[in-house]
PDB file of all heavy atoms in Angstrom:
ATOM      1  N   MET A   1      97.064 149.875  99.041  1.00  0.00           N
ATOM      2  CA  MET A   1      96.652 151.064  99.761  1.00  0.00           C
ATOM      3  C   MET A   1      97.504 151.174 101.026  1.00  0.00           C
ATOM      4  O   MET A   1      97.763 150.184 101.690  1.00  0.00           O
ATOM      5  CB  MET A   1      95.175 150.981 100.141  1.00  0.00           C
ATOM      6  CG  MET A   1      94.763 152.098 101.039  1.00  0.00           C
ATOM      7  SD  MET A   1      93.015 152.259 101.465  1.00  0.00           S
ATOM      8  CE  MET A   1      92.549 150.675 102.034  1.00  0.00           C
ATOM      9  N   GLN A   2      97.886 152.399 101.333  1.00  0.00           N
ATOM     10  CA  GLN A   2      98.651 152.662 102.536  1.00  0.00           C
ATOM     11  C   GLN A   2      97.838 153.565 103.437  1.00  0.00           C
ATOM     12  O   GLN A   2      97.197 154.514 102.977  1.00  0.00           O
ATOM     13  CB  GLN A   2      99.976 153.321 102.190  1.00  0.00           C
ATOM     14  CG  GLN A   2     100.908 153.412 103.348  1.00  0.00           C
ATOM     15  CD  GLN A   2     102.328 153.766 102.915  1.00  0.00           C
ATOM     16  OE1 GLN A   2     102.554 154.136 101.781  1.00  0.00           O
ATOM     17  NE2 GLN A   2     103.251 153.644 103.820  1.00  0.00           N
ATOM     18  N   ILE A   3      97.835 153.271 104.726  1.00  0.00           N
ATOM     19  CA  ILE A   3      97.097 154.070 105.694  1.00  0.00           C
ATOM     20  C   ILE A   3      98.089 154.917 106.476  1.00  0.00           C
ATOM     21  O   ILE A   3      99.129 154.425 106.928  1.00  0.00           O
ATOM     22  CB  ILE A   3      96.282 153.172 106.648  1.00  0.00           C
ATOM     23  CG1 ILE A   3      95.233 152.416 105.846  1.00  0.00           C
ATOM     24  CG2 ILE A   3      95.650 154.005 107.760  1.00  0.00           C
ATOM     25  CD1 ILE A   3      94.460 151.402 106.642  1.00  0.00           C
ATOM     26  N   TYR A   4      97.760 156.182 106.621  1.00  0.00           N
ATOM     27  CA  TYR A   4      98.585 157.111 107.388  1.00  0.00           C
ATOM     28  C   TYR A   4      97.695 157.773 108.425  1.00  0.00           C
ATOM     29  O   TYR A   4      96.619 158.271 108.097  1.00  0.00           O
ATOM     30  CB  TYR A   4      99.199 158.172 106.470  1.00  0.00           C
ATOM     31  CG  TYR A   4     100.007 159.205 107.214  1.00  0.00           C
ATOM     32  CD1 TYR A   4     101.308 158.935 107.604  1.00  0.00           C
ATOM     33  CD2 TYR A   4      99.458 160.432 107.557  1.00  0.00           C
ATOM     34  CE1 TYR A   4     102.054 159.863 108.310  1.00  0.00           C
ATOM     35  CE2 TYR A   4     100.188 161.375 108.252  1.00  0.00           C
ATOM     36  CZ  TYR A   4     101.484 161.086 108.629  1.00  0.00           C
ATOM     37  OH  TYR A   4     102.221 162.005 109.329  1.00  0.00           O
ATOM     38  N   VAL A   5      98.135 157.781 109.672  1.00  0.00           N
ATOM     39  CA  VAL A   5      97.400 158.456 110.733  1.00  0.00           C
ATOM     40  C   VAL A   5      97.951 159.872 110.850  1.00  0.00           C
ATOM     41  O   VAL A   5      99.150 160.065 111.064  1.00  0.00           O
ATOM     42  CB  VAL A   5      97.530 157.705 112.076  1.00  0.00           C
ATOM     43  CG1 VAL A   5      96.821 158.457 113.190  1.00  0.00           C
ATOM     44  CG2 VAL A   5      96.982 156.285 111.941  1.00  0.00           C
ATOM     45  N   VAL A   6      97.068 160.848 110.699  1.00  0.00           N
ATOM     46  CA  VAL A   6      97.461 162.250 110.736  1.00  0.00           C
ATOM     47  C   VAL A   6      97.865 162.624 112.161  1.00  0.00           C
ATOM     48  O   VAL A   6      97.183 162.280 113.125  1.00  0.00           O
ATOM     49  CB  VAL A   6      96.309 163.154 110.254  1.00  0.00           C
ATOM     50  CG1 VAL A   6      96.663 164.613 110.381  1.00  0.00           C
ATOM     51  CG2 VAL A   6      95.955 162.807 108.815  1.00  0.00           C
ATOM     52  N   ASN A   7      98.981 163.322 112.263  1.00  0.00           N
ATOM     53  CA  ASN A   7      99.502 163.781 113.545  1.00  0.00           C
ATOM     54  C   ASN A   7      99.342 165.290 113.667  1.00  0.00           C
ATOM     55  O   ASN A   7      99.256 165.992 112.653  1.00  0.00           O
ATOM     56  CB  ASN A   7     100.992 163.432 113.652  1.00  0.00           C
ATOM     57  CG  ASN A   7     101.211 161.945 113.668  1.00  0.00           C
ATOM     58  OD1 ASN A   7     100.781 161.271 114.596  1.00  0.00           O
ATOM     59  ND2 ASN A   7     101.874 161.422 112.654  1.00  0.00           N
ATOM     60  N   PRO A   8      99.317 165.808 114.907  1.00  0.00           N
ATOM     61  CA  PRO A   8      99.236 167.258 115.080  1.00  0.00           C
ATOM     62  C   PRO A   8     100.360 167.946 114.309  1.00  0.00           C
ATOM     63  O   PRO A   8     101.510 167.503 114.337  1.00  0.00           O
ATOM     64  CB  PRO A   8      99.416 167.448 116.590  1.00  0.00           C
ATOM     65  CG  PRO A   8      98.942 166.153 117.190  1.00  0.00           C
ATOM     66  CD  PRO A   8      99.345 165.105 116.199  1.00  0.00           C
ATOM     67  N   GLY A   9     100.006 169.001 113.608  1.00  0.00           N
ATOM     68  CA  GLY A   9     100.984 169.748 112.830  1.00  0.00           C
ATOM     69  C   GLY A   9     101.132 169.283 111.394  1.00  0.00           C
ATOM     70  O   GLY A   9     101.767 169.961 110.590  1.00  0.00           O
ATOM     71  N   ASP A  10     100.576 168.113 111.057  1.00  0.00           N
ATOM     72  CA  ASP A  10     100.640 167.635 109.672  1.00  0.00           C
ATOM     73  C   ASP A  10      99.825 168.531 108.757  1.00  0.00           C
ATOM     74  O   ASP A  10      98.790 169.074 109.154  1.00  0.00           O
ATOM     75  CB  ASP A  10     100.071 166.213 109.545  1.00  0.00           C
ATOM     76  CG  ASP A  10     101.031 165.134 110.000  1.00  0.00           C
ATOM     77  OD1 ASP A  10     102.226 165.425 110.183  1.00  0.00           O
ATOM     78  OD2 ASP A  10     100.569 163.986 110.162  1.00  0.00           O
ATOM     79  N   THR A  11     100.293 168.678 107.539  1.00  0.00           N
ATOM     80  CA  THR A  11      99.531 169.334 106.481  1.00  0.00           C
ATOM     81  C   THR A  11      99.536 168.405 105.285  1.00  0.00           C
ATOM     82  O   THR A  11     100.351 167.474 105.220  1.00  0.00           O
ATOM     83  CB  THR A  11     100.159 170.683 106.075  1.00  0.00           C
ATOM     84  OG1 THR A  11     101.444 170.431 105.485  1.00  0.00           O
ATOM     85  CG2 THR A  11     100.307 171.620 107.259  1.00  0.00           C
ATOM     86  N   LEU A  12      98.649 168.650 104.351  1.00  0.00           N
ATOM     87  CA  LEU A  12      98.679 167.825 103.139  1.00  0.00           C
ATOM     88  C   LEU A  12     100.022 167.972 102.440  1.00  0.00           C
ATOM     89  O   LEU A  12     100.533 167.008 101.872  1.00  0.00           O
ATOM     90  CB  LEU A  12      97.544 168.209 102.193  1.00  0.00           C
ATOM     91  CG  LEU A  12      96.152 167.742 102.589  1.00  0.00           C
ATOM     92  CD1 LEU A  12      95.151 168.091 101.492  1.00  0.00           C
ATOM     93  CD2 LEU A  12      96.106 166.268 102.869  1.00  0.00           C
ATOM     94  N   GLU A  13     100.585 169.157 102.499  1.00  0.00           N
ATOM     95  CA  GLU A  13     101.866 169.393 101.836  1.00  0.00           C
ATOM     96  C   GLU A  13     102.985 168.551 102.451  1.00  0.00           C
ATOM     97  O   GLU A  13     103.785 167.959 101.730  1.00  0.00           O
ATOM     98  CB  GLU A  13     102.231 170.881 101.883  1.00  0.00           C
ATOM     99  CG  GLU A  13     101.344 171.758 101.023  1.00  0.00           C
ATOM    100  CD  GLU A  13     100.011 172.137 101.672  1.00  0.00           C
ATOM    101  OE1 GLU A  13      99.774 171.808 102.864  1.00  0.00           O
ATOM    102  OE2 GLU A  13      99.190 172.756 100.981  1.00  0.00           O
ATOM    103  N   THR A  14     103.039 168.484 103.793  1.00  0.00           N
ATOM    104  CA  THR A  14     104.110 167.706 104.424  1.00  0.00           C
ATOM    105  C   THR A  14     103.899 166.212 104.218  1.00  0.00           C
ATOM    106  O   THR A  14     104.861 165.478 103.997  1.00  0.00           O
ATOM    107  CB  THR A  14     104.235 168.019 105.927  1.00  0.00           C
ATOM    108  OG1 THR A  14     103.005 167.728 106.595  1.00  0.00           O
ATOM    109  CG2 THR A  14     104.608 169.467 106.157  1.00  0.00           C
ATOM    110  N   ILE A  15     102.660 165.766 104.264  1.00  0.00           N
ATOM    111  CA  ILE A  15     102.375 164.352 104.038  1.00  0.00           C
ATOM    112  C   ILE A  15     102.716 163.977 102.598  1.00  0.00           C
ATOM    113  O   ILE A  15     103.356 162.954 102.346  1.00  0.00           O
ATOM    114  CB  ILE A  15     100.905 164.015 104.355  1.00  0.00           C
ATOM    115  CG1 ILE A  15     100.616 164.249 105.841  1.00  0.00           C
ATOM    116  CG2 ILE A  15     100.578 162.580 103.956  1.00  0.00           C
ATOM    117  CD1 ILE A  15      99.151 164.232 106.204  1.00  0.00           C
ATOM    118  N   ALA A  16     102.311 164.809 101.654  1.00  0.00           N
ATOM    119  CA  ALA A  16     102.610 164.549 100.244  1.00  0.00           C
ATOM    120  C   ALA A  16     104.117 164.487 100.012  1.00  0.00           C
ATOM    121  O   ALA A  16     104.604 163.594  99.310  1.00  0.00           O
ATOM    122  CB  ALA A  16     101.981 165.627  99.364  1.00  0.00           C
ATOM    123  N   ALA A  17     104.861 165.400 100.613  1.00  0.00           N
ATOM    124  CA  ALA A  17     106.318 165.404 100.453  1.00  0.00           C
ATOM    125  C   ALA A  17     106.933 164.141 101.042  1.00  0.00           C
ATOM    126  O   ALA A  17     107.840 163.546 100.444  1.00  0.00           O
ATOM    127  CB  ALA A  17     106.913 166.645 101.110  1.00  0.00           C
ATOM    128  N   ASP A  18     106.438 163.699 102.192  1.00  0.00           N
ATOM    129  CA  ASP A  18     106.969 162.483 102.821  1.00  0.00           C
ATOM    130  C   ASP A  18     106.770 161.257 101.945  1.00  0.00           C
ATOM    131  O   ASP A  18     107.596 160.348 101.940  1.00  0.00           O
ATOM    132  CB  ASP A  18     106.303 162.236 104.174  1.00  0.00           C
ATOM    133  CG  ASP A  18     106.760 163.199 105.258  1.00  0.00           C
ATOM    134  OD1 ASP A  18     107.777 163.904 105.044  1.00  0.00           O
ATOM    135  OD2 ASP A  18     106.104 163.245 106.315  1.00  0.00           O
ATOM    136  N   PHE A  19     105.652 161.224 101.202  1.00  0.00           N
ATOM    137  CA  PHE A  19     105.349 160.067 100.371  1.00  0.00           C
ATOM    138  C   PHE A  19     105.727 160.259  98.908  1.00  0.00           C
ATOM    139  O   PHE A  19     105.565 159.347  98.095  1.00  0.00           O
ATOM    140  CB  PHE A  19     103.860 159.712 100.487  1.00  0.00           C
ATOM    141  CG  PHE A  19     103.517 159.061 101.798  1.00  0.00           C
ATOM    142  CD1 PHE A  19     103.109 159.820 102.882  1.00  0.00           C
ATOM    143  CD2 PHE A  19     103.617 157.693 101.959  1.00  0.00           C
ATOM    144  CE1 PHE A  19     102.812 159.243 104.101  1.00  0.00           C
ATOM    145  CE2 PHE A  19     103.316 157.090 103.161  1.00  0.00           C
ATOM    146  CZ  PHE A  19     102.913 157.861 104.242  1.00  0.00           C
ATOM    147  N   GLY A  20     106.201 161.461  98.564  1.00  0.00           N
ATOM    148  CA  GLY A  20     106.627 161.720  97.195  1.00  0.00           C
ATOM    149  C   GLY A  20     105.494 161.758  96.196  1.00  0.00           C
ATOM    150  O   GLY A  20     105.656 161.343  95.045  1.00  0.00           O
ATOM    151  N   ILE A  21     104.328 162.250  96.628  1.00  0.00           N
ATOM    152  CA  ILE A  21     103.171 162.367  95.734  1.00  0.00           C
ATOM    153  C   ILE A  21     102.604 163.776  95.826  1.00  0.00           C
ATOM    154  O   ILE A  21     102.969 164.547  96.714  1.00  0.00           O
ATOM    155  CB  ILE A  21     102.079 161.323  96.059  1.00  0.00           C
ATOM    156  CG1 ILE A  21     101.580 161.481  97.488  1.00  0.00           C
ATOM    157  CG2 ILE A  21     102.589 159.920  95.813  1.00  0.00           C
ATOM    158  CD1 ILE A  21     100.424 160.560  97.841  1.00  0.00           C
ATOM    159  N   GLY A  22     101.685 164.091  94.944  1.00  0.00           N
ATOM    160  CA  GLY A  22     101.083 165.417  94.924  1.00  0.00           C
ATOM    161  C   GLY A  22      99.967 165.572  95.937  1.00  0.00           C
ATOM    162  O   GLY A  22      99.266 164.615  96.262  1.00  0.00           O
ATOM    163  N   VAL A  23      99.809 166.792  96.410  1.00  0.00           N
ATOM    164  CA  VAL A  23      98.736 167.133  97.341  1.00  0.00           C
ATOM    165  C   VAL A  23      97.384 166.775  96.735  1.00  0.00           C
ATOM    166  O   VAL A  23      96.489 166.278  97.427  1.00  0.00           O
ATOM    167  CB  VAL A  23      98.791 168.639  97.698  1.00  0.00           C
ATOM    168  CG1 VAL A  23      97.564 169.082  98.452  1.00  0.00           C
ATOM    169  CG2 VAL A  23     100.049 168.939  98.474  1.00  0.00           C
ATOM    170  N   GLU A  24      97.231 167.026  95.443  1.00  0.00           N
ATOM    171  CA  GLU A  24      95.952 166.777  94.778  1.00  0.00           C
ATOM    172  C   GLU A  24      95.555 165.305  94.847  1.00  0.00           C
ATOM    173  O   GLU A  24      94.371 164.991  94.942  1.00  0.00           O
ATOM    174  CB  GLU A  24      96.015 167.228  93.318  1.00  0.00           C
ATOM    175  CG  GLU A  24      96.220 168.718  93.150  1.00  0.00           C
ATOM    176  CD  GLU A  24      97.675 169.164  93.301  1.00  0.00           C
ATOM    177  OE1 GLU A  24      98.582 168.301  93.371  1.00  0.00           O
ATOM    178  OE2 GLU A  24      97.898 170.378  93.373  1.00  0.00           O
ATOM    179  N   ILE A  25      96.521 164.414  94.797  1.00  0.00           N
ATOM    180  CA  ILE A  25      96.222 162.974  94.868  1.00  0.00           C
ATOM    181  C   ILE A  25      95.657 162.624  96.245  1.00  0.00           C
ATOM    182  O   ILE A  25      94.652 161.915  96.353  1.00  0.00           O
ATOM    183  CB  ILE A  25      97.470 162.142  94.551  1.00  0.00           C
ATOM    184  CG1 ILE A  25      97.879 162.354  93.101  1.00  0.00           C
ATOM    185  CG2 ILE A  25      97.240 160.663  94.854  1.00  0.00           C
ATOM    186  CD1 ILE A  25      99.226 161.754  92.737  1.00  0.00           C
ATOM    187  N   ILE A  26      96.308 163.119  97.294  1.00  0.00           N
ATOM    188  CA  ILE A  26      95.816 162.853  98.648  1.00  0.00           C
ATOM    189  C   ILE A  26      94.422 163.455  98.827  1.00  0.00           C
ATOM    190  O   ILE A  26      93.522 162.805  99.362  1.00  0.00           O
ATOM    191  CB  ILE A  26      96.777 163.413  99.704  1.00  0.00           C
ATOM    192  CG1 ILE A  26      98.126 162.696  99.629  1.00  0.00           C
ATOM    193  CG2 ILE A  26      96.183 163.281 101.106  1.00  0.00           C
ATOM    194  CD1 ILE A  26      99.199 163.287 100.510  1.00  0.00           C
ATOM    195  N   ALA A  27      94.251 164.693  98.394  1.00  0.00           N
ATOM    196  CA  ALA A  27      92.960 165.362  98.538  1.00  0.00           C
ATOM    197  C   ALA A  27      91.865 164.603  97.794  1.00  0.00           C
ATOM    198  O   ALA A  27      90.779 164.369  98.339  1.00  0.00           O
ATOM    199  CB  ALA A  27      93.056 166.796  98.035  1.00  0.00           C
ATOM    200  N   TYR A  28      92.133 164.186  96.574  1.00  0.00           N
ATOM    201  CA  TYR A  28      91.141 163.462  95.770  1.00  0.00           C
ATOM    202  C   TYR A  28      90.795 162.122  96.415  1.00  0.00           C
ATOM    203  O   TYR A  28      89.628 161.777  96.575  1.00  0.00           O
ATOM    204  CB  TYR A  28      91.665 163.265  94.354  1.00  0.00           C
ATOM    205  CG  TYR A  28      90.712 162.499  93.479  1.00  0.00           C
ATOM    206  CD1 TYR A  28      89.656 163.147  92.850  1.00  0.00           C
ATOM    207  CD2 TYR A  28      90.857 161.129  93.277  1.00  0.00           C
ATOM    208  CE1 TYR A  28      88.760 162.447  92.050  1.00  0.00           C
ATOM    209  CE2 TYR A  28      89.973 160.419  92.484  1.00  0.00           C
ATOM    210  CZ  TYR A  28      88.921 161.078  91.874  1.00  0.00           C
ATOM    211  OH  TYR A  28      88.039 160.379  91.099  1.00  0.00           O
ATOM    212  N   ASP A  29      91.817 161.353  96.769  1.00  0.00           N
ATOM    213  CA  ASP A  29      91.592 160.018  97.329  1.00  0.00           C
ATOM    214  C   ASP A  29      90.839 160.055  98.648  1.00  0.00           C
ATOM    215  O   ASP A  29      90.171 159.095  99.010  1.00  0.00           O
ATOM    216  CB  ASP A  29      92.913 159.282  97.520  1.00  0.00           C
ATOM    217  CG  ASP A  29      93.526 158.822  96.207  1.00  0.00           C
ATOM    218  OD1 ASP A  29      92.845 158.885  95.161  1.00  0.00           O
ATOM    219  OD2 ASP A  29      94.697 158.391  96.230  1.00  0.00           O
ATOM    220  N   ASN A  30      90.961 161.172  99.386  1.00  0.00           N
ATOM    221  CA  ASN A  30      90.320 161.287 100.693  1.00  0.00           C
ATOM    222  C   ASN A  30      89.143 162.249 100.702  1.00  0.00           C
ATOM    223  O   ASN A  30      88.622 162.587 101.761  1.00  0.00           O
ATOM    224  CB  ASN A  30      91.361 161.726 101.732  1.00  0.00           C
ATOM    225  CG  ASN A  30      92.358 160.625 101.989  1.00  0.00           C
ATOM    226  OD1 ASN A  30      92.075 159.688 102.724  1.00  0.00           O
ATOM    227  ND2 ASN A  30      93.516 160.706 101.363  1.00  0.00           N
ATOM    228  N   GLN A  31      88.734 162.675  99.520  1.00  0.00           N
ATOM    229  CA  GLN A  31      87.583 163.562  99.348  1.00  0.00           C
ATOM    230  C   GLN A  31      87.705 164.816 100.212  1.00  0.00           C
ATOM    231  O   GLN A  31      86.764 165.245 100.875  1.00  0.00           O
ATOM    232  CB  GLN A  31      86.287 162.819  99.643  1.00  0.00           C
ATOM    233  CG  GLN A  31      86.086 161.627  98.740  1.00  0.00           C
ATOM    234  CD  GLN A  31      84.867 160.817  99.101  1.00  0.00           C
ATOM    235  OE1 GLN A  31      84.139 161.119 100.030  1.00  0.00           O
ATOM    236  NE2 GLN A  31      84.625 159.771  98.346  1.00  0.00           N
ATOM    237  N   ILE A  32      88.897 165.420 100.203  1.00  0.00           N
ATOM    238  CA  ILE A  32      89.144 166.652 100.946  1.00  0.00           C
ATOM    239  C   ILE A  32      89.004 167.812  99.965  1.00  0.00           C
ATOM    240  O   ILE A  32      89.644 167.837  98.928  1.00  0.00           O
ATOM    241  CB  ILE A  32      90.556 166.641 101.571  1.00  0.00           C
ATOM    242  CG1 ILE A  32      90.698 165.454 102.527  1.00  0.00           C
ATOM    243  CG2 ILE A  32      90.818 167.961 102.289  1.00  0.00           C
ATOM    244  CD1 ILE A  32      92.117 165.243 103.023  1.00  0.00           C
ATOM    245  N   GLN A  33      88.172 168.761 100.336  1.00  0.00           N
ATOM    246  CA  GLN A  33      87.911 169.908  99.472  1.00  0.00           C
ATOM    247  C   GLN A  33      88.817 171.077  99.864  1.00  0.00           C
ATOM    248  O   GLN A  33      89.205 171.200 101.022  1.00  0.00           O
ATOM    249  CB  GLN A  33      86.449 170.333  99.610  1.00  0.00           C
ATOM    250  CG  GLN A  33      85.454 169.257  99.236  1.00  0.00           C
ATOM    251  CD  GLN A  33      85.559 168.849  97.783  1.00  0.00           C
ATOM    252  OE1 GLN A  33      85.697 169.697  96.915  1.00  0.00           O
ATOM    253  NE2 GLN A  33      85.506 167.564  97.513  1.00  0.00           N
ATOM    254  N   PRO A  34      89.122 171.952  98.892  1.00  0.00           N
ATOM    255  CA  PRO A  34      89.887 173.149  99.225  1.00  0.00           C
ATOM    256  C   PRO A  34      89.168 173.916 100.327  1.00  0.00           C
ATOM    257  O   PRO A  34      87.945 173.943 100.327  1.00  0.00           O
ATOM    258  CB  PRO A  34      89.909 173.939  97.918  1.00  0.00           C
ATOM    259  CG  PRO A  34      89.696 172.914  96.857  1.00  0.00           C
ATOM    260  CD  PRO A  34      88.812 171.869  97.479  1.00  0.00           C
ATOM    261  N   PRO A  35      89.893 174.477 101.243  1.00  0.00           N
ATOM    262  CA  PRO A  35      91.317 174.788 101.296  1.00  0.00           C
ATOM    263  C   PRO A  35      92.189 173.681 101.869  1.00  0.00           C
ATOM    264  O   PRO A  35      93.275 173.972 102.382  1.00  0.00           O
ATOM    265  CB  PRO A  35      91.384 176.059 102.140  1.00  0.00           C
ATOM    266  CG  PRO A  35      90.264 175.894 103.114  1.00  0.00           C
ATOM    267  CD  PRO A  35      89.184 175.161 102.335  1.00  0.00           C
ATOM    268  N   TYR A  36      91.790 172.435 101.772  1.00  0.00           N
ATOM    269  CA  TYR A  36      92.614 171.278 102.160  1.00  0.00           C
ATOM    270  C   TYR A  36      93.060 171.317 103.611  1.00  0.00           C
ATOM    271  O   TYR A  36      94.221 171.212 103.929  1.00  0.00           O
ATOM    272  CB  TYR A  36      93.839 171.133 101.251  1.00  0.00           C
ATOM    273  CG  TYR A  36      93.536 170.996  99.786  1.00  0.00           C
ATOM    274  CD1 TYR A  36      94.303 171.650  98.844  1.00  0.00           C
ATOM    275  CD2 TYR A  36      92.489 170.224  99.338  1.00  0.00           C
ATOM    276  CE1 TYR A  36      94.041 171.521  97.489  1.00  0.00           C
ATOM    277  CE2 TYR A  36      92.204 170.092  97.992  1.00  0.00           C
ATOM    278  CZ  TYR A  36      92.989 170.739  97.073  1.00  0.00           C
ATOM    279  OH  TYR A  36      92.721 170.620  95.732  1.00  0.00           O
ATOM    280  N   ARG A  37      92.115 171.443 104.515  1.00  0.00           N
ATOM    281  CA  ARG A  37      92.432 171.448 105.942  1.00  0.00           C
ATOM    282  C   ARG A  37      92.197 170.065 106.522  1.00  0.00           C
ATOM    283  O   ARG A  37      91.242 169.389 106.182  1.00  0.00           O
ATOM    284  CB  ARG A  37      91.584 172.470 106.673  1.00  0.00           C
ATOM    285  CG  ARG A  37      91.918 173.856 106.197  1.00  0.00           C
ATOM    286  CD  ARG A  37      91.162 174.881 106.943  1.00  0.00           C
ATOM    287  NE  ARG A  37      91.423 176.144 106.248  1.00  0.00           N
ATOM    288  CZ  ARG A  37      91.599 177.275 106.847  1.00  0.00           C
ATOM    289  NH1 ARG A  37      91.555 177.348 108.135  1.00  0.00           N
ATOM    290  NH2 ARG A  37      91.836 178.348 106.159  1.00  0.00           N
ATOM    291  N   LEU A  38      93.048 169.687 107.443  1.00  0.00           N
ATOM    292  CA  LEU A  38      92.938 168.406 108.128  1.00  0.00           C
ATOM    293  C   LEU A  38      92.365 168.608 109.516  1.00  0.00           C
ATOM    294  O   LEU A  38      92.499 169.660 110.104  1.00  0.00           O
ATOM    295  CB  LEU A  38      94.323 167.748 108.249  1.00  0.00           C
ATOM    296  CG  LEU A  38      95.062 167.518 106.938  1.00  0.00           C
ATOM    297  CD1 LEU A  38      96.445 166.953 107.221  1.00  0.00           C
ATOM    298  CD2 LEU A  38      94.290 166.571 106.048  1.00  0.00           C
ATOM    299  N   GLY A  39      91.726 167.594 110.035  1.00  0.00           N
ATOM    300  CA  GLY A  39      91.254 167.651 111.411  1.00  0.00           C
ATOM    301  C   GLY A  39      89.811 168.040 111.584  1.00  0.00           C
ATOM    302  O   GLY A  39      89.326 168.110 112.698  1.00  0.00           O
ATOM    303  N   GLY A  40      89.093 168.309 110.515  1.00  0.00           N
ATOM    304  CA  GLY A  40      87.666 168.574 110.606  1.00  0.00           C
ATOM    305  C   GLY A  40      87.281 169.932 111.186  1.00  0.00           C
ATOM    306  O   GLY A  40      86.162 170.122 111.610  1.00  0.00           O
ATOM    307  N   ARG A  41      88.227 170.858 111.237  1.00  0.00           N
ATOM    308  CA  ARG A  41      87.902 172.189 111.773  1.00  0.00           C
ATOM    309  C   ARG A  41      88.072 173.237 110.735  1.00  0.00           C
ATOM    310  O   ARG A  41      88.770 173.177 109.835  1.00  0.00           O
ATOM    311  CB  ARG A  41      88.776 172.514 112.965  1.00  0.00           C
ATOM    312  CG  ARG A  41      88.426 171.643 114.124  1.00  0.00           C
ATOM    313  CD  ARG A  41      89.199 172.065 115.331  1.00  0.00           C
ATOM    314  NE  ARG A  41      88.767 171.205 116.427  1.00  0.00           N
ATOM    315  CZ  ARG A  41      89.161 171.344 117.644  1.00  0.00           C
ATOM    316  NH1 ARG A  41      89.992 172.293 117.945  1.00  0.00           N
ATOM    317  NH2 ARG A  41      88.744 170.558 118.571  1.00  0.00           N
TER     318      ARG A  41
END
């Protein structure tokens, strides 16, 4: 397992691209529901 700390301006798309994986994998593993927003707002 790898831990990533979300930074201001990050999106699931940019994080997924940096790690070479799909947005859906990050969303599923972190129980993030559509519209896939980060930061709790």
